[in-house]
N, CA, C, O and CB atoms as a CASP TS submission, in Angstrom:
PFRMAT TS
TARGET T0000
AUTHOR 0000-0000-0000
METHOD Language model
MODEL 1
PARENT N/A
ATOM      1  N   MET     1    -117.870  42.594 -34.093  1.00  0.00           N
ATOM      2  CA  MET     1    -118.957  43.488 -33.832  1.00  0.00           C
ATOM      3  C   MET     1    -118.509  44.959 -34.000  1.00  0.00           C
ATOM      4  O   MET     1    -119.274  45.804 -34.465  1.00  0.00           O
ATOM      5  CB  MET     1    -119.505  43.239 -32.429  1.00  0.00           C
ATOM      6  N   PHE     2    -117.231  45.242 -33.601  1.00  0.00           N
ATOM      7  CA  PHE     2    -116.807  46.656 -33.667  1.00  0.00           C
ATOM      8  C   PHE     2    -115.911  46.878 -34.902  1.00  0.00           C
ATOM      9  O   PHE     2    -115.199  47.881 -34.959  1.00  0.00           O
ATOM     10  CB  PHE     2    -116.041  47.067 -32.353  1.00  0.00           C
ATOM     11  N   GLY     3    -115.932  45.968 -35.885  1.00  0.00           N
ATOM     12  CA  GLY     3    -115.087  46.197 -37.070  1.00  0.00           C
ATOM     13  C   GLY     3    -113.835  45.372 -36.998  1.00  0.00           C
ATOM     14  O   GLY     3    -113.635  44.590 -36.069  1.00  0.00           O
ATOM     15  N   LYS     4    -112.993  45.555 -37.988  1.00  0.00           N
ATOM     16  CA  LYS     4    -111.804  44.775 -38.156  1.00  0.00           C
ATOM     17  C   LYS     4    -110.751  45.246 -37.198  1.00  0.00           C
ATOM     18  O   LYS     4    -110.676  46.433 -36.882  1.00  0.00           O
ATOM     19  CB  LYS     4    -111.308  44.845 -39.575  1.00  0.00           C
ATOM     20  N   LYS     5    -109.926  44.316 -36.726  1.00  0.00           N
ATOM     21  CA  LYS     5    -108.815  44.632 -35.859  1.00  0.00           C
ATOM     22  C   LYS     5    -107.780  45.310 -36.733  1.00  0.00           C
ATOM     23  O   LYS     5    -107.522  44.876 -37.856  1.00  0.00           O
ATOM     24  CB  LYS     5    -108.239  43.357 -35.143  1.00  0.00           C
ATOM     25  N   ARG     6    -107.185  46.383 -36.213  1.00  0.00           N
ATOM     26  CA  ARG     6    -106.156  47.070 -37.025  1.00  0.00           C
ATOM     27  C   ARG     6    -104.859  46.231 -37.069  1.00  0.00           C
ATOM     28  O   ARG     6    -104.505  45.547 -36.108  1.00  0.00           O
ATOM     29  CB  ARG     6    -105.859  48.501 -36.440  1.00  0.00           C
ATOM     30  N   LYS     7    -104.184  46.310 -38.194  1.00  0.00           N
ATOM     31  CA  LYS     7    -102.963  45.615 -38.306  1.00  0.00           C
ATOM     32  C   LYS     7    -101.869  46.286 -37.493  1.00  0.00           C
ATOM     33  O   LYS     7    -101.730  47.508 -37.540  1.00  0.00           O
ATOM     34  CB  LYS     7    -102.574  45.508 -39.729  1.00  0.00           C
ATOM     35  N   THR     8    -101.105  45.522 -36.760  1.00  0.00           N
ATOM     36  CA  THR     8    -100.022  46.066 -36.038  1.00  0.00           C
ATOM     37  C   THR     8     -98.751  46.120 -36.878  1.00  0.00           C
ATOM     38  O   THR     8     -98.744  45.564 -37.976  1.00  0.00           O
ATOM     39  CB  THR     8     -99.806  45.282 -34.804  1.00  0.00           C
ATOM     40  N   ARG     9     -97.745  46.716 -36.450  1.00  0.00           N
ATOM     41  CA  ARG     9     -96.481  46.725 -37.227  1.00  0.00           C
ATOM     42  C   ARG     9     -95.980  45.268 -37.397  1.00  0.00           C
ATOM     43  O   ARG     9     -95.485  44.897 -38.462  1.00  0.00           O
ATOM     44  CB  ARG     9     -95.373  47.619 -36.500  1.00  0.00           C
ATOM     45  N   ALA    10     -96.116  44.459 -36.338  1.00  0.00           N
ATOM     46  CA  ALA    10     -95.670  43.040 -36.398  1.00  0.00           C
ATOM     47  C   ALA    10     -96.460  42.316 -37.457  1.00  0.00           C
ATOM     48  O   ALA    10     -95.885  41.530 -38.211  1.00  0.00           O
ATOM     49  CB  ALA    10     -95.841  42.322 -35.018  1.00  0.00           C
ATOM     50  N   ASP    11     -97.784  42.552 -37.549  1.00  0.00           N
ATOM     51  CA  ASP    11     -98.630  41.874 -38.541  1.00  0.00           C
ATOM     52  C   ASP    11     -98.133  42.240 -39.992  1.00  0.00           C
ATOM     53  O   ASP    11     -98.054  41.391 -40.880  1.00  0.00           O
ATOM     54  CB  ASP    11    -100.163  42.294 -38.336  1.00  0.00           C
ATOM     55  N   ARG    12     -97.803  43.573 -40.168  1.00  0.00           N
ATOM     56  CA  ARG    12     -97.344  44.018 -41.474  1.00  0.00           C
ATOM     57  C   ARG    12     -95.988  43.329 -41.797  1.00  0.00           C
ATOM     58  O   ARG    12     -95.762  42.866 -42.915  1.00  0.00           O
ATOM     59  CB  ARG    12     -97.209  45.588 -41.506  1.00  0.00           C
ATOM     60  N   GLU    13     -95.113  43.281 -40.794  1.00  0.00           N
ATOM     61  CA  GLU    13     -93.768  42.659 -40.972  1.00  0.00           C
ATOM     62  C   GLU    13     -93.892  41.223 -41.368  1.00  0.00           C
ATOM     63  O   GLU    13     -93.218  40.763 -42.290  1.00  0.00           O
ATOM     64  CB  GLU    13     -92.932  42.760 -39.689  1.00  0.00           C
ATOM     65  N   ARG    14     -94.770  40.490 -40.662  1.00  0.00           N
ATOM     66  CA  ARG    14     -95.018  39.021 -40.987  1.00  0.00           C
ATOM     67  C   ARG    14     -95.519  38.871 -42.432  1.00  0.00           C
ATOM     68  O   ARG    14     -95.094  37.974 -43.159  1.00  0.00           O
ATOM     69  CB  ARG    14     -96.097  38.383 -39.982  1.00  0.00           C
ATOM     70  N   GLU    15     -96.400  39.740 -42.816  1.00  0.00           N
ATOM     71  CA  GLU    15     -96.992  39.621 -44.167  1.00  0.00           C
ATOM     72  C   GLU    15     -95.928  39.898 -45.209  1.00  0.00           C
ATOM     73  O   GLU    15     -95.860  39.205 -46.225  1.00  0.00           O
ATOM     74  CB  GLU    15     -98.193  40.600 -44.350  1.00  0.00           C
ATOM     75  N   LEU    16     -95.083  40.919 -44.969  1.00  0.00           N
ATOM     76  CA  LEU    16     -93.981  41.193 -45.897  1.00  0.00           C
ATOM     77  C   LEU    16     -92.984  40.000 -45.981  1.00  0.00           C
ATOM     78  O   LEU    16     -92.515  39.639 -47.060  1.00  0.00           O
ATOM     79  CB  LEU    16     -93.234  42.478 -45.453  1.00  0.00           C
ATOM     80  N   GLN    17     -92.692  39.422 -44.832  1.00  0.00           N
ATOM     81  CA  GLN    17     -91.765  38.266 -44.795  1.00  0.00           C
ATOM     82  C   GLN    17     -92.370  37.091 -45.630  1.00  0.00           C
ATOM     83  O   GLN    17     -91.673  36.436 -46.405  1.00  0.00           O
ATOM     84  CB  GLN    17     -91.499  37.808 -43.282  1.00  0.00           C
ATOM     85  N   ARG    18     -93.683  36.859 -45.437  1.00  0.00           N
ATOM     86  CA  ARG    18     -94.391  35.752 -46.147  1.00  0.00           C
ATOM     87  C   ARG    18     -94.323  35.986 -47.609  1.00  0.00           C
ATOM     88  O   ARG    18     -93.992  35.080 -48.374  1.00  0.00           O
ATOM     89  CB  ARG    18     -95.869  35.628 -45.707  1.00  0.00           C
ATOM     90  N   LYS    19     -94.647  37.248 -48.042  1.00  0.00           N
ATOM     91  CA  LYS    19     -94.615  37.529 -49.487  1.00  0.00           C
ATOM     92  C   LYS    19     -93.222  37.409 -50.075  1.00  0.00           C
ATOM     93  O   LYS    19     -93.040  36.867 -51.165  1.00  0.00           O
ATOM     94  CB  LYS    19     -95.153  38.915 -49.761  1.00  0.00           C
ATOM     95  N   ALA    20     -92.260  37.910 -49.357  1.00  0.00           N
ATOM     96  CA  ALA    20     -90.874  37.734 -49.823  1.00  0.00           C
ATOM     97  C   ALA    20     -90.451  36.302 -49.986  1.00  0.00           C
ATOM     98  O   ALA    20     -89.775  35.944 -50.951  1.00  0.00           O
ATOM     99  CB  ALA    20     -89.944  38.392 -48.886  1.00  0.00           C
ATOM    100  N   ALA    21     -90.867  35.451 -49.004  1.00  0.00           N
ATOM    101  CA  ALA    21     -90.504  34.031 -49.078  1.00  0.00           C
ATOM    102  C   ALA    21     -91.239  33.413 -50.289  1.00  0.00           C
ATOM    103  O   ALA    21     -90.659  32.592 -50.999  1.00  0.00           O
ATOM    104  CB  ALA    21     -90.875  33.271 -47.727  1.00  0.00           C
ATOM    105  N   ALA    22     -92.479  33.790 -50.526  1.00  0.00           N
ATOM    106  CA  ALA    22     -93.228  33.215 -51.615  1.00  0.00           C
ATOM    107  C   ALA    22     -92.585  33.620 -52.956  1.00  0.00           C
ATOM    108  O   ALA    22     -92.511  32.812 -53.882  1.00  0.00           O
ATOM    109  CB  ALA    22     -94.707  33.662 -51.547  1.00  0.00           C
ATOM    110  N   ARG    23     -92.130  34.855 -53.048  1.00  0.00           N
ATOM    111  CA  ARG    23     -91.426  35.261 -54.278  1.00  0.00           C
ATOM    112  C   ARG    23     -90.151  34.511 -54.507  1.00  0.00           C
ATOM    113  O   ARG    23     -89.803  34.172 -55.638  1.00  0.00           O
ATOM    114  CB  ARG    23     -91.123  36.716 -54.243  1.00  0.00           C
ATOM    115  N   LYS    24     -89.428  34.242 -53.386  1.00  0.00           N
ATOM    116  CA  LYS    24     -88.136  33.557 -53.510  1.00  0.00           C
ATOM    117  C   LYS    24     -88.395  32.128 -54.018  1.00  0.00           C
ATOM    118  O   LYS    24     -87.676  31.646 -54.893  1.00  0.00           O
ATOM    119  CB  LYS    24     -87.362  33.540 -52.127  1.00  0.00           C
ATOM    120  N   VAL    25     -89.431  31.440 -53.466  1.00  0.00           N
ATOM    121  CA  VAL    25     -89.714  30.056 -53.883  1.00  0.00           C
ATOM    122  C   VAL    25     -90.070  30.087 -55.381  1.00  0.00           C
ATOM    123  O   VAL    25     -89.587  29.258 -56.152  1.00  0.00           O
ATOM    124  CB  VAL    25     -90.897  29.412 -53.017  1.00  0.00           C
ATOM    125  N   LYS    26     -90.900  31.028 -55.776  1.00  0.00           N
ATOM    126  CA  LYS    26     -91.357  31.108 -57.176  1.00  0.00           C
ATOM    127  C   LYS    26     -90.145  31.285 -58.096  1.00  0.00           C
ATOM    128  O   LYS    26     -90.076  30.667 -59.158  1.00  0.00           O
ATOM    129  CB  LYS    26     -92.374  32.291 -57.370  1.00  0.00           C
ATOM    130  N   ALA    27     -89.207  32.115 -57.696  1.00  0.00           N
ATOM    131  CA  ALA    27     -88.035  32.359 -58.517  1.00  0.00           C
ATOM    132  C   ALA    27     -87.149  31.130 -58.677  1.00  0.00           C
ATOM    133  O   ALA    27     -86.505  30.947 -59.710  1.00  0.00           O
ATOM    134  CB  ALA    27     -87.237  33.477 -57.931  1.00  0.00           C
ATOM    135  N   GLU    28     -87.123  30.293 -57.648  1.00  0.00           N
ATOM    136  CA  GLU    28     -86.316  29.107 -57.695  1.00  0.00           C
ATOM    137  C   GLU    28     -86.962  27.930 -58.440  1.00  0.00           C
ATOM    138  O   GLU    28     -86.308  26.946 -58.784  1.00  0.00           O
ATOM    139  CB  GLU    28     -85.992  28.703 -56.318  1.00  0.00           C
ATOM    140  N   GLU    29     -88.276  28.074 -58.673  1.00  0.00           N
ATOM    141  CA  GLU    29     -89.001  26.973 -59.319  1.00  0.00           C
ATOM    142  C   GLU    29     -88.637  26.988 -60.813  1.00  0.00           C
ATOM    143  O   GLU    29     -88.647  28.048 -61.439  1.00  0.00           O
ATOM    144  CB  GLU    29     -90.574  27.107 -59.106  1.00  0.00           C
ATOM    145  N   PRO    30     -88.315  25.811 -61.387  1.00  0.00           N
ATOM    146  CA  PRO    30     -87.875  25.806 -62.802  1.00  0.00           C
ATOM    147  C   PRO    30     -89.079  26.107 -63.713  1.00  0.00           C
ATOM    148  O   PRO    30     -90.229  25.862 -63.349  1.00  0.00           O
ATOM    149  CB  PRO    30     -87.224  24.413 -63.187  1.00  0.00           C
ATOM    150  N   SER    31     -88.786  26.633 -64.884  1.00  0.00           N
ATOM    151  CA  SER    31     -89.806  26.890 -65.826  1.00  0.00           C
ATOM    152  C   SER    31     -90.343  25.597 -66.385  1.00  0.00           C
ATOM    153  O   SER    31     -89.829  24.529 -66.054  1.00  0.00           O
ATOM    154  CB  SER    31     -89.301  27.771 -66.908  1.00  0.00           C
ATOM    155  N   GLY    32     -91.345  25.655 -67.211  1.00  0.00           N
ATOM    156  CA  GLY    32     -92.002  24.466 -67.795  1.00  0.00           C
ATOM    157  C   GLY    32     -91.029  23.494 -68.446  1.00  0.00           C
ATOM    158  O   GLY    32     -91.082  22.295 -68.172  1.00  0.00           O
ATOM    159  N   TYR    33     -90.163  23.977 -69.281  1.00  0.00           N
ATOM    160  CA  TYR    33     -89.274  23.101 -70.045  1.00  0.00           C
ATOM    161  C   TYR    33     -88.250  22.479 -69.080  1.00  0.00           C
ATOM    162  O   TYR    33     -87.957  21.286 -69.166  1.00  0.00           O
ATOM    163  CB  TYR    33     -88.552  23.897 -71.201  1.00  0.00           C
ATOM    164  N   ASP    34     -87.723  23.273 -68.184  1.00  0.00           N
ATOM    165  CA  ASP    34     -86.697  22.828 -67.257  1.00  0.00           C
ATOM    166  C   ASP    34     -87.184  21.721 -66.278  1.00  0.00           C
ATOM    167  O   ASP    34     -86.410  20.943 -65.720  1.00  0.00           O
ATOM    168  CB  ASP    34     -86.195  24.021 -66.471  1.00  0.00           C
ATOM    169  N   ARG    35     -88.480  21.718 -66.124  1.00  0.00           N
ATOM    170  CA  ARG    35     -89.124  20.750 -65.198  1.00  0.00           C
ATOM    171  C   ARG    35     -89.217  19.321 -65.819  1.00  0.00           C
ATOM    172  O   ARG    35     -89.365  18.318 -65.121  1.00  0.00           O
ATOM    173  CB  ARG    35     -90.560  21.256 -64.820  1.00  0.00           C
ATOM    174  N   LEU    36     -89.125  19.297 -67.121  1.00  0.00           N
ATOM    175  CA  LEU    36     -89.249  17.997 -67.823  1.00  0.00           C
ATOM    176  C   LEU    36     -88.066  17.087 -67.578  1.00  0.00           C
ATOM    177  O   LEU    36     -86.964  17.552 -67.285  1.00  0.00           O
ATOM    178  CB  LEU    36     -89.401  18.218 -69.318  1.00  0.00           C
ATOM    179  N   THR    37     -88.294  15.779 -67.698  1.00  0.00           N
ATOM    180  CA  THR    37     -87.184  14.830 -67.608  1.00  0.00           C
ATOM    181  C   THR    37     -86.366  14.923 -68.881  1.00  0.00           C
ATOM    182  O   THR    37     -86.772  15.597 -69.828  1.00  0.00           O
ATOM    183  CB  THR    37     -87.694  13.374 -67.380  1.00  0.00           C
ATOM    184  N   ASP    38     -85.217  14.255 -68.919  1.00  0.00           N
ATOM    185  CA  ASP    38     -84.390  14.277 -70.154  1.00  0.00           C
ATOM    186  C   ASP    38     -85.171  13.614 -71.326  1.00  0.00           C
ATOM    187  O   ASP    38     -85.155  14.086 -72.463  1.00  0.00           O
ATOM    188  CB  ASP    38     -83.005  13.521 -69.911  1.00  0.00           C
ATOM    189  N   GLU    39     -85.824  12.543 -70.997  1.00  0.00           N
ATOM    190  CA  GLU    39     -86.599  11.831 -72.024  1.00  0.00           C
ATOM    191  C   GLU    39     -87.632  12.763 -72.617  1.00  0.00           C
ATOM    192  O   GLU    39     -87.746  12.874 -73.837  1.00  0.00           O
ATOM    193  CB  GLU    39     -87.284  10.572 -71.437  1.00  0.00           C
ATOM    194  N   GLN    40     -88.387  13.434 -71.761  1.00  0.00           N
ATOM    195  CA  GLN    40     -89.456  14.365 -72.269  1.00  0.00           C
ATOM    196  C   GLN    40     -88.822  15.515 -73.068  1.00  0.00           C
ATOM    197  O   GLN    40     -89.402  15.970 -74.054  1.00  0.00           O
ATOM    198  CB  GLN    40     -90.313  14.957 -71.064  1.00  0.00           C
ATOM    199  N   LYS    41     -87.687  15.968 -72.670  1.00  0.00           N
ATOM    200  CA  LYS    41     -86.965  17.082 -73.363  1.00  0.00           C
ATOM    201  C   LYS    41     -86.605  16.609 -74.773  1.00  0.00           C
ATOM    202  O   LYS    41     -86.782  17.348 -75.741  1.00  0.00           O
ATOM    203  CB  LYS    41     -85.643  17.524 -72.561  1.00  0.00           C
ATOM    204  N   LYS    42     -86.089  15.350 -74.892  1.00  0.00           N
ATOM    205  CA  LYS    42     -85.782  14.860 -76.232  1.00  0.00           C
ATOM    206  C   LYS    42     -87.006  14.845 -77.092  1.00  0.00           C
ATOM    207  O   LYS    42     -86.972  15.254 -78.252  1.00  0.00           O
ATOM    208  CB  LYS    42     -85.180  13.481 -76.178  1.00  0.00           C
ATOM    209  N   GLU    43     -88.106  14.367 -76.516  1.00  0.00           N
ATOM    210  CA  GLU    43     -89.369  14.310 -77.296  1.00  0.00           C
ATOM    211  C   GLU    43     -89.848  15.713 -77.701  1.00  0.00           C
ATOM    212  O   GLU    43     -90.276  15.929 -78.835  1.00  0.00           O
ATOM    213  CB  GLU    43     -90.478  13.600 -76.472  1.00  0.00           C
ATOM    214  N   GLU    44     -89.770  16.652 -76.764  1.00  0.00           N
ATOM    215  CA  GLU    44     -90.135  18.041 -77.085  1.00  0.00           C
ATOM    216  C   GLU    44     -89.271  18.606 -78.225  1.00  0.00           C
ATOM    217  O   GLU    44     -89.769  19.205 -79.178  1.00  0.00           O
ATOM    218  CB  GLU    44     -89.993  18.929 -75.832  1.00  0.00           C
ATOM    219  N   ASP    45     -87.970  18.388 -78.084  1.00  0.00           N
ATOM    220  CA  ASP    45     -87.039  18.886 -79.106  1.00  0.00           C
ATOM    221  C   ASP    45     -87.309  18.285 -80.440  1.00  0.00           C
ATOM    222  O   ASP    45     -87.239  18.958 -81.468  1.00  0.00           O
ATOM    223  CB  ASP    45     -85.619  18.609 -78.717  1.00  0.00           C
ATOM    224  N   PHE    46     -87.624  16.990 -80.429  1.00  0.00           N
ATOM    225  CA  PHE    46     -87.907  16.290 -81.687  1.00  0.00           C
ATOM    226  C   PHE    46     -89.158  16.860 -82.328  1.00  0.00           C
ATOM    227  O   PHE    46     -89.185  17.125 -83.529  1.00  0.00           O
ATOM    228  CB  PHE    46     -88.070  14.771 -81.452  1.00  0.00           C
ATOM    229  N   LEU    47     -90.196  17.049 -81.521  1.00  0.00           N
ATOM    230  CA  LEU    47     -91.472  17.524 -82.023  1.00  0.00           C
ATOM    231  C   LEU    47     -91.253  18.974 -82.573  1.00  0.00           C
ATOM    232  O   LEU    47     -91.787  19.315 -83.628  1.00  0.00           O
ATOM    233  CB  LEU    47     -92.585  17.483 -80.872  1.00  0.00           C
ATOM    234  N   PHE    48     -90.482  19.801 -81.863  1.00  0.00           N
ATOM    235  CA  PHE    48     -90.154  21.120 -82.312  1.00  0.00           C
ATOM    236  C   PHE    48     -89.462  21.136 -83.676  1.00  0.00           C
ATOM    237  O   PHE    48     -89.797  21.924 -84.560  1.00  0.00           O
ATOM    238  CB  PHE    48     -89.298  21.782 -81.300  1.00  0.00           C
ATOM    239  N   LEU    49     -88.451  20.204 -83.817  1.00  0.00           N
ATOM    240  CA  LEU    49     -87.700  20.062 -85.024  1.00  0.00           C
ATOM    241  C   LEU    49     -88.619  19.623 -86.202  1.00  0.00           C
ATOM    242  O   LEU    49     -88.508  20.118 -87.324  1.00  0.00           O
ATOM    243  CB  LEU    49     -86.565  19.055 -84.806  1.00  0.00           C
ATOM    244  N   MET    50     -89.519  18.681 -85.888  1.00  0.00           N
ATOM    245  CA  MET    50     -90.411  18.209 -86.906  1.00  0.00           C
ATOM    246  C   MET    50     -91.328  19.372 -87.370  1.00  0.00           C
ATOM    247  O   MET    50     -91.576  19.498 -88.569  1.00  0.00           O
ATOM    248  CB  MET    50     -91.241  17.010 -86.379  1.00  0.00           C
ATOM    249  N   ASP    51     -91.819  20.199 -86.474  1.00  0.00           N
ATOM    250  CA  ASP    51     -92.589  21.374 -86.841  1.00  0.00           C
ATOM    251  C   ASP    51     -91.844  22.281 -87.807  1.00  0.00           C
ATOM    252  O   ASP    51     -92.391  22.771 -88.795  1.00  0.00           O
ATOM    253  CB  ASP    51     -92.962  22.143 -85.610  1.00  0.00           C
ATOM    254  N   ASP    52     -90.517  22.492 -87.465  1.00  0.00           N
ATOM    255  CA  ASP    52     -89.684  23.325 -88.275  1.00  0.00           C
ATOM    256  C   ASP    52     -89.589  22.723 -89.673  1.00  0.00           C
ATOM    257  O   ASP    52     -89.715  23.426 -90.675  1.00  0.00           O
ATOM    258  CB  ASP    52     -88.301  23.491 -87.640  1.00  0.00           C
ATOM    259  N   ILE    53     -89.363  21.401 -89.723  1.00  0.00           N
ATOM    260  CA  ILE    53     -89.220  20.781 -91.048  1.00  0.00           C
ATOM    261  C   ILE    53     -90.531  20.919 -91.827  1.00  0.00           C
ATOM    262  O   ILE    53     -90.511  21.188 -93.028  1.00  0.00           O
ATOM    263  CB  ILE    53     -88.818  19.277 -90.917  1.00  0.00           C
ATOM    264  N   ASP    54     -91.658  20.738 -91.157  1.00  0.00           N
ATOM    265  CA  ASP    54     -92.953  20.909 -91.829  1.00  0.00           C
ATOM    266  C   ASP    54     -93.116  22.310 -92.402  1.00  0.00           C
ATOM    267  O   ASP    54     -93.536  22.502 -93.543  1.00  0.00           O
ATOM    268  CB  ASP    54     -94.093  20.617 -90.859  1.00  0.00           C
ATOM    269  N   ASP    55     -92.767  23.273 -91.568  1.00  0.00           N
ATOM    270  CA  ASP    55     -92.842  24.665 -91.993  1.00  0.00           C
ATOM    271  C   ASP    55     -91.966  24.926 -93.243  1.00  0.00           C
ATOM    272  O   ASP    55     -92.359  25.612 -94.186  1.00  0.00           O
ATOM    273  CB  ASP    55     -92.409  25.586 -90.838  1.00  0.00           C
ATOM    274  N   PHE    56     -90.751  24.332 -93.184  1.00  0.00           N
ATOM    275  CA  PHE    56     -89.798  24.506 -94.237  1.00  0.00           C
ATOM    276  C   PHE    56     -90.379  23.891 -95.584  1.00  0.00           C
ATOM    277  O   PHE    56     -90.301  24.484 -96.660  1.00  0.00           O
ATOM    278  CB  PHE    56     -88.430  23.832 -93.824  1.00  0.00           C
ATOM    279  N   ASP    57     -90.945  22.691 -95.425  1.00  0.00           N
ATOM    280  CA  ASP    57     -91.492  22.016 -96.597  1.00  0.00           C
ATOM    281  C   ASP    57     -92.657  22.752 -97.195  1.00  0.00           C
ATOM    282  O   ASP    57     -92.848  22.725 -98.411  1.00  0.00           O
ATOM    283  CB  ASP    57     -91.910  20.630 -96.247  1.00  0.00           C
ATOM    284  N   GLN    58     -93.453  23.419 -96.357  1.00  0.00           N
ATOM    285  CA  GLN    58     -94.622  24.127 -96.891  1.00  0.00           C
ATOM    286  C   GLN    58     -94.247  25.397 -97.609  1.00  0.00           C
ATOM    287  O   GLN    58     -94.973  25.851 -98.493  1.00  0.00           O
ATOM    288  CB  GLN    58     -95.589  24.449 -95.787  1.00  0.00           C
ATOM    289  N   HIS    59     -93.087  25.994 -97.230  1.00  0.00           N
ATOM    290  CA  HIS    59     -92.716  27.222 -97.818  1.00  0.00           C
ATOM    291  C   HIS    59     -91.701  27.086 -98.965  1.00  0.00           C
ATOM    292  O   HIS    59     -91.348  28.071 -99.613  1.00  0.00           O
ATOM    293  CB  HIS    59     -92.187  28.092 -96.777  1.00  0.00           C
ATOM    294  N   HIS    60     -91.242  25.852 -99.201  1.00  0.00           N
ATOM    295  CA  HIS    60     -90.266  25.650-100.303  1.00  0.00           C
ATOM    296  C   HIS    60     -90.756  24.625-101.309  1.00  0.00           C
ATOM    297  O   HIS    60     -90.064  24.340-102.286  1.00  0.00           O
ATOM    298  CB  HIS    60     -88.908  25.203 -99.744  1.00  0.00           C
TER
END
């Protein structure tokens, strides 16, 4: 009724801690390729190689 409660210093500290923790977790998360299993990586590499070969064939 009287508006929003003001943030205290403790509230701001907690928010900063939460954001820092979230950034840390995101940094530790593997990228798309790294998340794949070995079998999936082989398949991805194979497909990538096949695309390269197709490109080479088209240009030569």
